[in-house]
Structures are given as C-alpha cells and as structure tokens.
PDB file with SEQRES, HELIX, SHEET and CRYST1 records, atoms N, CA, C and O in Angstrom:
SEQRES   1 A   87  VAL ARG PHE VAL SER SER THR TRP VAL PHE GLY LYS LEU          
SEQRES   2 A   87  MET CYS HIS VAL SER ARG PHE VAL GLN TYR CYS SER VAL          
SEQRES   3 A   87  HIS VAL SER VAL LEU THR LEU ALA ALA ILE ALA LEU ASP          
SEQRES   4 A   87  ARG HIS GLN VAL ILE MET HIS PRO LEU LYS PRO ARG MET          
SEQRES   5 A   87  SER MET VAL LYS GLY VAL ILE CYS ILE ILE ILE ILE TRP          
SEQRES   6 A   87  VAL MET ALA SER CYS PHE SER LEU PRO HIS ALA ILE TYR          
SEQRES   7 A   87  GLN THR LEU THR ARG PHE TYR ILE GLY                          
HELIX    1 AA1 ARG A    2  SER A    5  1                                   4    
HELIX    2 AA2 GLY A   11  MET A   45  1                                  35    
HELIX    3 AA3 MET A   54  ILE A   77  1                                  24    
CRYST1    1.000    1.000    1.000  90.00  90.00  90.00 P 1           1          
ATOM      1  N   VAL A   1     -43.049  73.637 -42.927  1.00  0.00           N  
ATOM      2  CA  VAL A   1     -42.930  75.020 -43.319  1.00  0.00           C  
ATOM      3  C   VAL A   1     -43.233  75.189 -44.862  1.00  0.00           C  
ATOM      4  O   VAL A   1     -43.894  76.128 -45.307  1.00  0.00           O  
ATOM      5  N   ARG A   2     -42.683  74.184 -45.629  1.00  0.00           N  
ATOM      6  CA  ARG A   2     -42.831  74.262 -47.054  1.00  0.00           C  
ATOM      7  C   ARG A   2     -44.281  74.260 -47.440  1.00  0.00           C  
ATOM      8  O   ARG A   2     -44.668  74.959 -48.376  1.00  0.00           O  
ATOM      9  N   PHE A   3     -45.147  73.450 -46.706  1.00  0.00           N  
ATOM     10  CA  PHE A   3     -46.502  73.303 -47.028  1.00  0.00           C  
ATOM     11  C   PHE A   3     -47.330  74.574 -46.592  1.00  0.00           C  
ATOM     12  O   PHE A   3     -48.349  74.908 -47.198  1.00  0.00           O  
ATOM     13  N   VAL A   4     -46.864  75.219 -45.573  1.00  0.00           N  
ATOM     14  CA  VAL A   4     -47.621  76.365 -45.119  1.00  0.00           C  
ATOM     15  C   VAL A   4     -47.438  77.576 -45.974  1.00  0.00           C  
ATOM     16  O   VAL A   4     -48.387  78.287 -46.306  1.00  0.00           O  
ATOM     17  N   SER A   5     -46.132  77.808 -46.342  1.00  0.00           N  
ATOM     18  CA  SER A   5     -45.785  79.058 -47.146  1.00  0.00           C  
ATOM     19  C   SER A   5     -45.613  78.760 -48.587  1.00  0.00           C  
ATOM     20  O   SER A   5     -45.333  79.698 -49.334  1.00  0.00           O  
ATOM     21  N   SER A   6     -45.750  77.536 -49.076  1.00  0.00           N  
ATOM     22  CA  SER A   6     -45.576  77.051 -50.448  1.00  0.00           C  
ATOM     23  C   SER A   6     -44.234  77.423 -51.055  1.00  0.00           C  
ATOM     24  O   SER A   6     -44.101  77.579 -52.269  1.00  0.00           O  
ATOM     25  N   THR A   7     -43.222  77.564 -50.165  1.00  0.00           N  
ATOM     26  CA  THR A   7     -41.934  77.846 -50.688  1.00  0.00           C  
ATOM     27  C   THR A   7     -40.887  77.204 -49.722  1.00  0.00           C  
ATOM     28  O   THR A   7     -41.218  76.931 -48.569  1.00  0.00           O  
ATOM     29  N   TRP A   8     -39.700  76.975 -50.160  1.00  0.00           N  
ATOM     30  CA  TRP A   8     -38.625  76.488 -49.297  1.00  0.00           C  
ATOM     31  C   TRP A   8     -37.723  77.706 -48.887  1.00  0.00           C  
ATOM     32  O   TRP A   8     -37.009  78.286 -49.705  1.00  0.00           O  
ATOM     33  N   VAL A   9     -37.806  78.047 -47.585  1.00  0.00           N  
ATOM     34  CA  VAL A   9     -37.155  79.276 -47.099  1.00  0.00           C  
ATOM     35  C   VAL A   9     -35.812  79.035 -46.464  1.00  0.00           C  
ATOM     36  O   VAL A   9     -35.213  79.979 -45.949  1.00  0.00           O  
ATOM     37  N   PHE A  10     -35.312  77.830 -46.475  1.00  0.00           N  
ATOM     38  CA  PHE A  10     -34.060  77.518 -45.717  1.00  0.00           C  
ATOM     39  C   PHE A  10     -32.859  77.463 -46.526  1.00  0.00           C  
ATOM     40  O   PHE A  10     -31.789  77.242 -45.960  1.00  0.00           O  
ATOM     41  N   GLY A  11     -32.908  77.649 -47.874  1.00  0.00           N  
ATOM     42  CA  GLY A  11     -31.734  77.691 -48.691  1.00  0.00           C  
ATOM     43  C   GLY A  11     -31.314  76.399 -49.177  1.00  0.00           C  
ATOM     44  O   GLY A  11     -31.889  75.379 -48.798  1.00  0.00           O  
ATOM     45  N   LYS A  12     -30.269  76.371 -50.059  1.00  0.00           N  
ATOM     46  CA  LYS A  12     -29.886  75.220 -50.819  1.00  0.00           C  
ATOM     47  C   LYS A  12     -29.230  74.190 -49.884  1.00  0.00           C  
ATOM     48  O   LYS A  12     -29.478  72.990 -50.001  1.00  0.00           O  
ATOM     49  N   LEU A  13     -28.399  74.670 -48.965  1.00  0.00           N  
ATOM     50  CA  LEU A  13     -27.668  73.779 -48.092  1.00  0.00           C  
ATOM     51  C   LEU A  13     -28.581  72.902 -47.221  1.00  0.00           C  
ATOM     52  O   LEU A  13     -28.370  71.698 -47.072  1.00  0.00           O  
ATOM     53  N   MET A  14     -29.625  73.571 -46.641  1.00  0.00           N  
ATOM     54  CA  MET A  14     -30.615  72.818 -45.841  1.00  0.00           C  
ATOM     55  C   MET A  14     -31.517  71.939 -46.713  1.00  0.00           C  
ATOM     56  O   MET A  14     -32.160  71.020 -46.205  1.00  0.00           O  
ATOM     57  N   CYS A  15     -31.568  72.208 -47.995  1.00  0.00           N  
ATOM     58  CA  CYS A  15     -32.349  71.254 -48.788  1.00  0.00           C  
ATOM     59  C   CYS A  15     -31.568  69.998 -48.945  1.00  0.00           C  
ATOM     60  O   CYS A  15     -32.195  68.939 -48.971  1.00  0.00           O  
ATOM     61  N   HIS A  16     -30.296  69.990 -49.052  1.00  0.00           N  
ATOM     62  CA  HIS A  16     -29.544  68.828 -49.197  1.00  0.00           C  
ATOM     63  C   HIS A  16     -29.427  68.067 -47.758  1.00  0.00           C  
ATOM     64  O   HIS A  16     -29.506  66.842 -47.668  1.00  0.00           O  
ATOM     65  N   VAL A  17     -29.245  68.862 -46.736  1.00  0.00           N  
ATOM     66  CA  VAL A  17     -29.185  68.285 -45.356  1.00  0.00           C  
ATOM     67  C   VAL A  17     -30.454  67.625 -44.971  1.00  0.00           C  
ATOM     68  O   VAL A  17     -30.444  66.517 -44.435  1.00  0.00           O  
ATOM     69  N   SER A  18     -31.543  68.272 -45.226  1.00  0.00           N  
ATOM     70  CA  SER A  18     -32.871  67.720 -44.828  1.00  0.00           C  
ATOM     71  C   SER A  18     -33.161  66.377 -45.504  1.00  0.00           C  
ATOM     72  O   SER A  18     -33.642  65.415 -44.906  1.00  0.00           O  
ATOM     73  N   ARG A  19     -32.831  66.391 -46.787  1.00  0.00           N  
ATOM     74  CA  ARG A  19     -33.058  65.059 -47.560  1.00  0.00           C  
ATOM     75  C   ARG A  19     -32.097  63.955 -47.048  1.00  0.00           C  
ATOM     76  O   ARG A  19     -32.467  62.783 -46.977  1.00  0.00           O  
ATOM     77  N   PHE A  20     -30.883  64.350 -46.702  1.00  0.00           N  
ATOM     78  CA  PHE A  20     -29.977  63.275 -46.205  1.00  0.00           C  
ATOM     79  C   PHE A  20     -30.435  62.775 -44.835  1.00  0.00           C  
ATOM     80  O   PHE A  20     -30.339  61.576 -44.574  1.00  0.00           O  
ATOM     81  N   VAL A  21     -30.946  63.678 -43.917  1.00  0.00           N  
ATOM     82  CA  VAL A  21     -31.431  63.265 -42.680  1.00  0.00           C  
ATOM     83  C   VAL A  21     -32.667  62.383 -42.813  1.00  0.00           C  
ATOM     84  O   VAL A  21     -32.766  61.350 -42.151  1.00  0.00           O  
ATOM     85  N   GLN A  22     -33.574  62.768 -43.633  1.00  0.00           N  
ATOM     86  CA  GLN A  22     -34.768  61.965 -43.845  1.00  0.00           C  
ATOM     87  C   GLN A  22     -34.474  60.524 -44.304  1.00  0.00           C  
ATOM     88  O   GLN A  22     -35.006  59.561 -43.753  1.00  0.00           O  
ATOM     89  N   TYR A  23     -33.608  60.405 -45.331  1.00  0.00           N  
ATOM     90  CA  TYR A  23     -33.284  59.046 -45.779  1.00  0.00           C  
ATOM     91  C   TYR A  23     -32.400  58.312 -44.847  1.00  0.00           C  
ATOM     92  O   TYR A  23     -32.559  57.099 -44.708  1.00  0.00           O  
ATOM     93  N   CYS A  24     -31.447  58.974 -44.173  1.00  0.00           N  
ATOM     94  CA  CYS A  24     -30.557  58.326 -43.246  1.00  0.00           C  
ATOM     95  C   CYS A  24     -31.352  57.725 -42.075  1.00  0.00           C  
ATOM     96  O   CYS A  24     -31.053  56.617 -41.629  1.00  0.00           O  
ATOM     97  N   SER A  25     -32.324  58.425 -41.596  1.00  0.00           N  
ATOM     98  CA  SER A  25     -33.144  57.883 -40.445  1.00  0.00           C  
ATOM     99  C   SER A  25     -33.966  56.607 -40.923  1.00  0.00           C  
ATOM    100  O   SER A  25     -34.112  55.657 -40.154  1.00  0.00           O  
ATOM    101  N   VAL A  26     -34.471  56.604 -42.135  1.00  0.00           N  
ATOM    102  CA  VAL A  26     -35.097  55.487 -42.651  1.00  0.00           C  
ATOM    103  C   VAL A  26     -34.182  54.294 -42.700  1.00  0.00           C  
ATOM    104  O   VAL A  26     -34.500  53.204 -42.226  1.00  0.00           O  
ATOM    105  N   HIS A  27     -32.998  54.549 -43.310  1.00  0.00           N  
ATOM    106  CA  HIS A  27     -32.041  53.370 -43.490  1.00  0.00           C  
ATOM    107  C   HIS A  27     -31.606  52.923 -42.149  1.00  0.00           C  
ATOM    108  O   HIS A  27     -31.547  51.715 -41.921  1.00  0.00           O  
ATOM    109  N   VAL A  28     -31.283  53.829 -41.203  1.00  0.00           N  
ATOM    110  CA  VAL A  28     -30.856  53.356 -39.815  1.00  0.00           C  
ATOM    111  C   VAL A  28     -31.904  52.486 -39.191  1.00  0.00           C  
ATOM    112  O   VAL A  28     -31.590  51.452 -38.601  1.00  0.00           O  
ATOM    113  N   SER A  29     -33.192  52.902 -39.315  1.00  0.00           N  
ATOM    114  CA  SER A  29     -34.270  52.090 -38.734  1.00  0.00           C  
ATOM    115  C   SER A  29     -34.378  50.687 -39.317  1.00  0.00           C  
ATOM    116  O   SER A  29     -34.512  49.699 -38.595  1.00  0.00           O  
ATOM    117  N   VAL A  30     -34.313  50.628 -40.677  1.00  0.00           N  
ATOM    118  CA  VAL A  30     -34.444  49.360 -41.352  1.00  0.00           C  
ATOM    119  C   VAL A  30     -33.232  48.480 -41.046  1.00  0.00           C  
ATOM    120  O   VAL A  30     -33.408  47.289 -40.789  1.00  0.00           O  
ATOM    121  N   LEU A  31     -32.070  48.990 -41.063  1.00  0.00           N  
ATOM    122  CA  LEU A  31     -30.865  48.212 -40.825  1.00  0.00           C  
ATOM    123  C   LEU A  31     -30.830  47.772 -39.361  1.00  0.00           C  
ATOM    124  O   LEU A  31     -30.366  46.660 -39.109  1.00  0.00           O  
ATOM    125  N   THR A  32     -31.301  48.584 -38.336  1.00  0.00           N  
ATOM    126  CA  THR A  32     -31.378  48.144 -37.075  1.00  0.00           C  
ATOM    127  C   THR A  32     -32.327  47.049 -36.789  1.00  0.00           C  
ATOM    128  O   THR A  32     -32.066  46.139 -36.003  1.00  0.00           O  
ATOM    129  N   LEU A  33     -33.471  47.160 -37.465  1.00  0.00           N  
ATOM    130  CA  LEU A  33     -34.423  46.035 -37.350  1.00  0.00           C  
ATOM    131  C   LEU A  33     -33.918  44.757 -37.938  1.00  0.00           C  
ATOM    132  O   LEU A  33     -34.209  43.672 -37.435  1.00  0.00           O  
ATOM    133  N   ALA A  34     -33.131  44.878 -39.047  1.00  0.00           N  
ATOM    134  CA  ALA A  34     -32.518  43.670 -39.649  1.00  0.00           C  
ATOM    135  C   ALA A  34     -31.476  43.052 -38.663  1.00  0.00           C  
ATOM    136  O   ALA A  34     -31.394  41.839 -38.473  1.00  0.00           O  
ATOM    137  N   ALA A  35     -30.706  43.962 -38.066  1.00  0.00           N  
ATOM    138  CA  ALA A  35     -29.682  43.428 -37.070  1.00  0.00           C  
ATOM    139  C   ALA A  35     -30.368  42.760 -35.885  1.00  0.00           C  
ATOM    140  O   ALA A  35     -29.913  41.721 -35.408  1.00  0.00           O  
ATOM    141  N   ILE A  36     -31.422  43.330 -35.425  1.00  0.00           N  
ATOM    142  CA  ILE A  36     -32.207  42.703 -34.318  1.00  0.00           C  
ATOM    143  C   ILE A  36     -32.686  41.396 -34.717  1.00  0.00           C  
ATOM    144  O   ILE A  36     -32.536  40.445 -33.950  1.00  0.00           O  
ATOM    145  N   ALA A  37     -33.295  41.244 -35.935  1.00  0.00           N  
ATOM    146  CA  ALA A  37     -33.758  39.984 -36.392  1.00  0.00           C  
ATOM    147  C   ALA A  37     -32.601  38.942 -36.601  1.00  0.00           C  
ATOM    148  O   ALA A  37     -32.790  37.761 -36.313  1.00  0.00           O  
ATOM    149  N   LEU A  38     -31.515  39.344 -37.057  1.00  0.00           N  
ATOM    150  CA  LEU A  38     -30.390  38.421 -37.138  1.00  0.00           C  
ATOM    151  C   LEU A  38     -29.908  37.962 -35.774  1.00  0.00           C  
ATOM    152  O   LEU A  38     -29.551  36.796 -35.609  1.00  0.00           O  
ATOM    153  N   ASP A  39     -29.889  38.872 -34.778  1.00  0.00           N  
ATOM    154  CA  ASP A  39     -29.514  38.486 -33.395  1.00  0.00           C  
ATOM    155  C   ASP A  39     -30.483  37.527 -32.867  1.00  0.00           C  
ATOM    156  O   ASP A  39     -30.068  36.504 -32.323  1.00  0.00           O  
ATOM    157  N   ARG A  40     -31.839  37.779 -32.984  1.00  0.00           N  
ATOM    158  CA  ARG A  40     -32.836  36.886 -32.489  1.00  0.00           C  
ATOM    159  C   ARG A  40     -32.693  35.508 -33.196  1.00  0.00           C  
ATOM    160  O   ARG A  40     -32.883  34.466 -32.568  1.00  0.00           O  
ATOM    161  N   HIS A  41     -32.367  35.519 -34.468  1.00  0.00           N  
ATOM    162  CA  HIS A  41     -32.263  34.225 -35.180  1.00  0.00           C  
ATOM    163  C   HIS A  41     -31.162  33.438 -34.607  1.00  0.00           C  
ATOM    164  O   HIS A  41     -31.307  32.239 -34.371  1.00  0.00           O  
ATOM    165  N   GLN A  42     -29.976  34.119 -34.357  1.00  0.00           N  
ATOM    166  CA  GLN A  42     -28.838  33.440 -33.741  1.00  0.00           C  
ATOM    167  C   GLN A  42     -29.144  32.889 -32.391  1.00  0.00           C  
ATOM    168  O   GLN A  42     -28.702  31.780 -32.090  1.00  0.00           O  
ATOM    169  N   VAL A  43     -29.877  33.586 -31.542  1.00  0.00           N  
ATOM    170  CA  VAL A  43     -30.152  33.209 -30.158  1.00  0.00           C  
ATOM    171  C   VAL A  43     -31.128  31.975 -30.127  1.00  0.00           C  
ATOM    172  O   VAL A  43     -31.014  31.065 -29.306  1.00  0.00           O  
ATOM    173  N   ILE A  44     -32.113  32.034 -31.116  1.00  0.00           N  
ATOM    174  CA  ILE A  44     -33.043  30.943 -31.179  1.00  0.00           C  
ATOM    175  C   ILE A  44     -32.399  29.648 -31.784  1.00  0.00           C  
ATOM    176  O   ILE A  44     -32.624  28.557 -31.261  1.00  0.00           O  
ATOM    177  N   MET A  45     -31.645  29.764 -32.825  1.00  0.00           N  
ATOM    178  CA  MET A  45     -31.063  28.659 -33.518  1.00  0.00           C  
ATOM    179  C   MET A  45     -29.848  28.083 -32.772  1.00  0.00           C  
ATOM    180  O   MET A  45     -29.521  26.906 -32.927  1.00  0.00           O  
ATOM    181  N   HIS A  46     -29.185  28.923 -31.961  1.00  0.00           N  
ATOM    182  CA  HIS A  46     -28.031  28.411 -31.211  1.00  0.00           C  
ATOM    183  C   HIS A  46     -28.078  28.961 -29.801  1.00  0.00           C  
ATOM    184  O   HIS A  46     -27.365  29.905 -29.459  1.00  0.00           O  
ATOM    185  N   PRO A  47     -28.912  28.369 -29.008  1.00  0.00           N  
ATOM    186  CA  PRO A  47     -29.174  28.937 -27.621  1.00  0.00           C  
ATOM    187  C   PRO A  47     -28.004  28.778 -26.629  1.00  0.00           C  
ATOM    188  O   PRO A  47     -27.911  29.518 -25.650  1.00  0.00           O  
ATOM    189  N   LEU A  48     -27.139  27.832 -26.887  1.00  0.00           N  
ATOM    190  CA  LEU A  48     -25.933  27.566 -25.994  1.00  0.00           C  
ATOM    191  C   LEU A  48     -24.739  28.422 -26.227  1.00  0.00           C  
ATOM    192  O   LEU A  48     -23.849  28.508 -25.381  1.00  0.00           O  
ATOM    193  N   LYS A  49     -24.705  29.086 -27.415  1.00  0.00           N  
ATOM    194  CA  LYS A  49     -23.539  29.919 -27.748  1.00  0.00           C  
ATOM    195  C   LYS A  49     -23.598  31.101 -26.889  1.00  0.00           C  
ATOM    196  O   LYS A  49     -24.665  31.532 -26.453  1.00  0.00           O  
ATOM    197  N   PRO A  50     -22.417  31.647 -26.633  1.00  0.00           N  
ATOM    198  CA  PRO A  50     -22.408  32.986 -25.840  1.00  0.00           C  
ATOM    199  C   PRO A  50     -23.017  34.086 -26.670  1.00  0.00           C  
ATOM    200  O   PRO A  50     -22.976  34.095 -27.900  1.00  0.00           O  
ATOM    201  N   ARG A  51     -23.622  35.074 -25.876  1.00  0.00           N  
ATOM    202  CA  ARG A  51     -24.202  36.219 -26.502  1.00  0.00           C  
ATOM    203  C   ARG A  51     -23.207  37.145 -27.131  1.00  0.00           C  
ATOM    204  O   ARG A  51     -22.001  36.981 -26.946  1.00  0.00           O  
ATOM    205  N   MET A  52     -23.697  38.140 -27.891  1.00  0.00           N  
ATOM    206  CA  MET A  52     -22.846  39.053 -28.467  1.00  0.00           C  
ATOM    207  C   MET A  52     -22.162  39.972 -27.477  1.00  0.00           C  
ATOM    208  O   MET A  52     -22.841  40.407 -26.547  1.00  0.00           O  
ATOM    209  N   SER A  53     -20.883  40.314 -27.581  1.00  0.00           N  
ATOM    210  CA  SER A  53     -20.133  41.130 -26.631  1.00  0.00           C  
ATOM    211  C   SER A  53     -20.534  42.574 -26.872  1.00  0.00           C  
ATOM    212  O   SER A  53     -21.201  42.933 -27.843  1.00  0.00           O  
ATOM    213  N   MET A  54     -20.087  43.366 -25.932  1.00  0.00           N  
ATOM    214  CA  MET A  54     -20.223  44.892 -26.061  1.00  0.00           C  
ATOM    215  C   MET A  54     -19.460  45.431 -27.272  1.00  0.00           C  
ATOM    216  O   MET A  54     -19.927  46.319 -27.984  1.00  0.00           O  
ATOM    217  N   VAL A  55     -18.311  44.882 -27.471  1.00  0.00           N  
ATOM    218  CA  VAL A  55     -17.518  45.403 -28.533  1.00  0.00           C  
ATOM    219  C   VAL A  55     -18.161  45.050 -29.903  1.00  0.00           C  
ATOM    220  O   VAL A  55     -18.171  45.892 -30.801  1.00  0.00           O  
ATOM    221  N   LYS A  56     -18.686  43.843 -30.069  1.00  0.00           N  
ATOM    222  CA  LYS A  56     -19.303  43.491 -31.305  1.00  0.00           C  
ATOM    223  C   LYS A  56     -20.580  44.247 -31.475  1.00  0.00           C  
ATOM    224  O   LYS A  56     -20.988  44.501 -32.608  1.00  0.00           O  
ATOM    225  N   GLY A  57     -21.258  44.633 -30.364  1.00  0.00           N  
ATOM    226  CA  GLY A  57     -22.504  45.459 -30.466  1.00  0.00           C  
ATOM    227  C   GLY A  57     -22.172  46.872 -30.999  1.00  0.00           C  
ATOM    228  O   GLY A  57     -22.843  47.394 -31.890  1.00  0.00           O  
ATOM    229  N   VAL A  58     -21.094  47.477 -30.408  1.00  0.00           N  
ATOM    230  CA  VAL A  58     -20.672  48.797 -30.881  1.00  0.00           C  
ATOM    231  C   VAL A  58     -20.236  48.747 -32.304  1.00  0.00           C  
ATOM    232  O   VAL A  58     -20.537  49.670 -33.062  1.00  0.00           O  
ATOM    233  N   ILE A  59     -19.526  47.694 -32.720  1.00  0.00           N  
ATOM    234  CA  ILE A  59     -19.132  47.559 -34.141  1.00  0.00           C  
ATOM    235  C   ILE A  59     -20.323  47.468 -35.061  1.00  0.00           C  
ATOM    236  O   ILE A  59     -20.384  48.109 -36.111  1.00  0.00           O  
ATOM    237  N   CYS A  60     -21.261  46.659 -34.641  1.00  0.00           N  
ATOM    238  CA  CYS A  60     -22.602  46.583 -35.472  1.00  0.00           C  
ATOM    239  C   CYS A  60     -23.241  47.921 -35.567  1.00  0.00           C  
ATOM    240  O   CYS A  60     -23.686  48.264 -36.663  1.00  0.00           O  
ATOM    241  N   ILE A  61     -23.343  48.757 -34.493  1.00  0.00           N  
ATOM    242  CA  ILE A  61     -23.908  50.066 -34.561  1.00  0.00           C  
ATOM    243  C   ILE A  61     -23.111  51.015 -35.545  1.00  0.00           C  
ATOM    244  O   ILE A  61     -23.689  51.773 -36.324  1.00  0.00           O  
ATOM    245  N   ILE A  62     -21.828  50.917 -35.452  1.00  0.00           N  
ATOM    246  CA  ILE A  62     -21.010  51.800 -36.319  1.00  0.00           C  
ATOM    247  C   ILE A  62     -21.243  51.320 -37.769  1.00  0.00           C  
ATOM    248  O   ILE A  62     -21.393  52.153 -38.663  1.00  0.00           O  
ATOM    249  N   ILE A  63     -21.274  50.096 -38.000  1.00  0.00           N  
ATOM    250  CA  ILE A  63     -21.469  49.534 -39.417  1.00  0.00           C  
ATOM    251  C   ILE A  63     -22.844  50.025 -39.861  1.00  0.00           C  
ATOM    252  O   ILE A  63     -22.960  50.466 -41.004  1.00  0.00           O  
ATOM    253  N   ILE A  64     -23.869  49.981 -39.059  1.00  0.00           N  
ATOM    254  CA  ILE A  64     -25.239  50.336 -39.431  1.00  0.00           C  
ATOM    255  C   ILE A  64     -25.206  51.816 -39.816  1.00  0.00           C  
ATOM    256  O   ILE A  64     -25.705  52.152 -40.890  1.00  0.00           O  
ATOM    257  N   TRP A  65     -24.653  52.716 -39.011  1.00  0.00           N  
ATOM    258  CA  TRP A  65     -24.617  54.073 -39.350  1.00  0.00           C  
ATOM    259  C   TRP A  65     -23.787  54.460 -40.608  1.00  0.00           C  
ATOM    260  O   TRP A  65     -24.148  55.353 -41.375  1.00  0.00           O  
ATOM    261  N   VAL A  66     -22.638  53.721 -40.770  1.00  0.00           N  
ATOM    262  CA  VAL A  66     -21.887  53.965 -42.016  1.00  0.00           C  
ATOM    263  C   VAL A  66     -22.645  53.605 -43.259  1.00  0.00           C  
ATOM    264  O   VAL A  66     -22.691  54.355 -44.234  1.00  0.00           O  
ATOM    265  N   MET A  67     -23.237  52.438 -43.201  1.00  0.00           N  
ATOM    266  CA  MET A  67     -24.007  51.902 -44.293  1.00  0.00           C  
ATOM    267  C   MET A  67     -25.202  52.816 -44.652  1.00  0.00           C  
ATOM    268  O   MET A  67     -25.469  53.092 -45.821  1.00  0.00           O  
ATOM    269  N   ALA A  68     -25.917  53.279 -43.581  1.00  0.00           N  
ATOM    270  CA  ALA A  68     -27.070  54.198 -43.798  1.00  0.00           C  
ATOM    271  C   ALA A  68     -26.530  55.536 -44.369  1.00  0.00           C  
ATOM    272  O   ALA A  68     -27.165  56.124 -45.244  1.00  0.00           O  
ATOM    273  N   SER A  69     -25.432  55.990 -43.909  1.00  0.00           N  
ATOM    274  CA  SER A  69     -24.840  57.266 -44.490  1.00  0.00           C  
ATOM    275  C   SER A  69     -24.500  57.095 -45.976  1.00  0.00           C  
ATOM    276  O   SER A  69     -24.799  57.954 -46.805  1.00  0.00           O  
ATOM    277  N   CYS A  70     -23.872  55.970 -46.280  1.00  0.00           N  
ATOM    278  CA  CYS A  70     -23.531  55.726 -47.663  1.00  0.00           C  
ATOM    279  C   CYS A  70     -24.713  55.579 -48.566  1.00  0.00           C  
ATOM    280  O   CYS A  70     -24.666  56.017 -49.715  1.00  0.00           O  
ATOM    281  N   PHE A  71     -25.836  54.942 -48.061  1.00  0.00           N  
ATOM    282  CA  PHE A  71     -27.062  54.775 -48.807  1.00  0.00           C  
ATOM    283  C   PHE A  71     -27.749  56.129 -49.018  1.00  0.00           C  
ATOM    284  O   PHE A  71     -28.349  56.397 -50.059  1.00  0.00           O  
ATOM    285  N   SER A  72     -27.635  56.953 -47.998  1.00  0.00           N  
ATOM    286  CA  SER A  72     -28.365  58.269 -48.074  1.00  0.00           C  
ATOM    287  C   SER A  72     -27.669  59.393 -48.808  1.00  0.00           C  
ATOM    288  O   SER A  72     -28.319  60.372 -49.173  1.00  0.00           O  
ATOM    289  N   LEU A  73     -26.350  59.287 -49.041  1.00  0.00           N  
ATOM    290  CA  LEU A  73     -25.564  60.312 -49.653  1.00  0.00           C  
ATOM    291  C   LEU A  73     -26.020  60.686 -51.000  1.00  0.00           C  
ATOM    292  O   LEU A  73     -26.169  61.869 -51.305  1.00  0.00           O  
ATOM    293  N   PRO A  74     -26.269  59.617 -51.901  1.00  0.00           N  
ATOM    294  CA  PRO A  74     -26.790  59.958 -53.240  1.00  0.00           C  
ATOM    295  C   PRO A  74     -28.023  60.754 -53.258  1.00  0.00           C  
ATOM    296  O   PRO A  74     -28.164  61.613 -54.128  1.00  0.00           O  
ATOM    297  N   HIS A  75     -28.914  60.547 -52.388  1.00  0.00           N  
ATOM    298  CA  HIS A  75     -30.126  61.318 -52.293  1.00  0.00           C  
ATOM    299  C   HIS A  75     -29.855  62.852 -51.989  1.00  0.00           C  
ATOM    300  O   HIS A  75     -30.438  63.769 -52.566  1.00  0.00           O  
ATOM    301  N   ALA A  76     -28.947  62.996 -51.062  1.00  0.00           N  
ATOM    302  CA  ALA A  76     -28.515  64.309 -50.656  1.00  0.00           C  
ATOM    303  C   ALA A  76     -27.834  65.077 -51.785  1.00  0.00           C  
ATOM    304  O   ALA A  76     -28.122  66.247 -52.034  1.00  0.00           O  
ATOM    305  N   ILE A  77     -26.894  64.358 -52.478  1.00  0.00           N  
ATOM    306  CA  ILE A  77     -26.022  64.923 -53.435  1.00  0.00           C  
ATOM    307  C   ILE A  77     -26.886  65.458 -54.664  1.00  0.00           C  
ATOM    308  O   ILE A  77     -26.753  66.595 -55.118  1.00  0.00           O  
ATOM    309  N   TYR A  78     -27.750  64.551 -55.134  1.00  0.00           N  
ATOM    310  CA  TYR A  78     -28.554  64.810 -56.324  1.00  0.00           C  
ATOM    311  C   TYR A  78     -29.806  65.532 -56.076  1.00  0.00           C  
ATOM    312  O   TYR A  78     -30.587  65.728 -57.007  1.00  0.00           O  
ATOM    313  N   GLN A  79     -30.052  65.941 -54.889  1.00  0.00           N  
ATOM    314  CA  GLN A  79     -31.346  66.788 -54.543  1.00  0.00           C  
ATOM    315  C   GLN A  79     -31.086  68.176 -55.167  1.00  0.00           C  
ATOM    316  O   GLN A  79     -30.011  68.747 -54.988  1.00  0.00           O  
ATOM    317  N   THR A  80     -32.084  68.712 -55.904  1.00  0.00           N  
ATOM    318  CA  THR A  80     -31.977  69.998 -56.444  1.00  0.00           C  
ATOM    319  C   THR A  80     -33.008  70.941 -55.919  1.00  0.00           C  
ATOM    320  O   THR A  80     -34.122  70.519 -55.610  1.00  0.00           O  
ATOM    321  N   LEU A  81     -32.698  72.145 -55.810  1.00  0.00           N  
ATOM    322  CA  LEU A  81     -33.551  73.215 -55.443  1.00  0.00           C  
ATOM    323  C   LEU A  81     -33.898  74.045 -56.644  1.00  0.00           C  
ATOM    324  O   LEU A  81     -33.030  74.750 -57.157  1.00  0.00           O  
ATOM    325  N   THR A  82     -35.112  74.000 -57.117  1.00  0.00           N  
ATOM    326  CA  THR A  82     -35.570  74.699 -58.323  1.00  0.00           C  
ATOM    327  C   THR A  82     -36.453  75.908 -58.044  1.00  0.00           C  
ATOM    328  O   THR A  82     -37.414  75.799 -57.282  1.00  0.00           O  
ATOM    329  N   ARG A  83     -36.176  76.960 -58.592  1.00  0.00           N  
ATOM    330  CA  ARG A  83     -36.922  78.268 -58.368  1.00  0.00           C  
ATOM    331  C   ARG A  83     -37.862  78.430 -59.551  1.00  0.00           C  
ATOM    332  O   ARG A  83     -37.465  78.360 -60.714  1.00  0.00           O  
ATOM    333  N   PHE A  84     -39.119  78.649 -59.205  1.00  0.00           N  
ATOM    334  CA  PHE A  84     -40.072  79.009 -60.203  1.00  0.00           C  
ATOM    335  C   PHE A  84     -40.529  80.438 -59.996  1.00  0.00           C  
ATOM    336  O   PHE A  84     -40.940  80.808 -58.896  1.00  0.00           O  
ATOM    337  N   TYR A  85     -40.465  81.209 -60.998  1.00  0.00           N  
ATOM    338  CA  TYR A  85     -41.005  82.625 -60.959  1.00  0.00           C  
ATOM    339  C   TYR A  85     -42.254  82.732 -61.657  1.00  0.00           C  
ATOM    340  O   TYR A  85     -42.361  82.493 -62.860  1.00  0.00           O  
ATOM    341  N   ILE A  86     -43.223  83.096 -60.895  1.00  0.00           N  
ATOM    342  CA  ILE A  86     -44.689  83.164 -61.421  1.00  0.00           C  
ATOM    343  C   ILE A  86     -44.941  84.701 -61.597  1.00  0.00           C  
ATOM    344  O   ILE A  86     -44.800  85.492 -60.664  1.00  0.00           O  
ATOM    345  N   GLY A  87     -45.306  85.050 -62.801  1.00  0.00           N  
ATOM    346  CA  GLY A  87     -45.736  86.390 -63.052  1.00  0.00           C  
ATOM    347  C   GLY A  87     -44.711  87.254 -63.489  1.00  0.00           C  
ATOM    348  O   GLY A  87     -44.961  88.434 -63.736  1.00  0.00           O  
TER     349      GLY A  87                                                      
END                                                                             
C-alpha cells in the first residue's frame, strides 16, 4: 500500500506493529533453522541416544519465539513515522 499511494495510511501504531512482525518472522525463521541444524547434528553424532521428547520440543519452540520477540522489539520501539509536507 505504501508503494502504491506513496504514503503510510495505517497510522503510528501499525507502523510499529508491522516492523515488529517483519523482523520477528525473520528471527523466528533463522532460529528455527538453527534449532533444526543442532538437532540434526545431535542425531548424526550420537545416533544411539534417545530423540528429543515432546516437552523439550515445546520448550525449544517457546525459547525461539521469546528470543525472536526480544530481538525484534528494539526495531519496533525505535521505528519512527515522519510526516513530510510538500507545498
């Protein structure tokens, strides 16, 4: 919408929320891929050890989302909406 109308029409709150969601999705993706890589490493290096339990999996997911939210919060907080008046 911003590129079509050359302006941000959703207000200040959505400016912060959209920035948070953008960065949070990137951080969740990267941290999830890192967790998958660590799990694959453990499976390959220690094939006889038991696999990760359901509780540990849920804890990993919660940790990923908390870390991603903490990493994304500064982007949302310091995002500014600047108005330019032409003419």
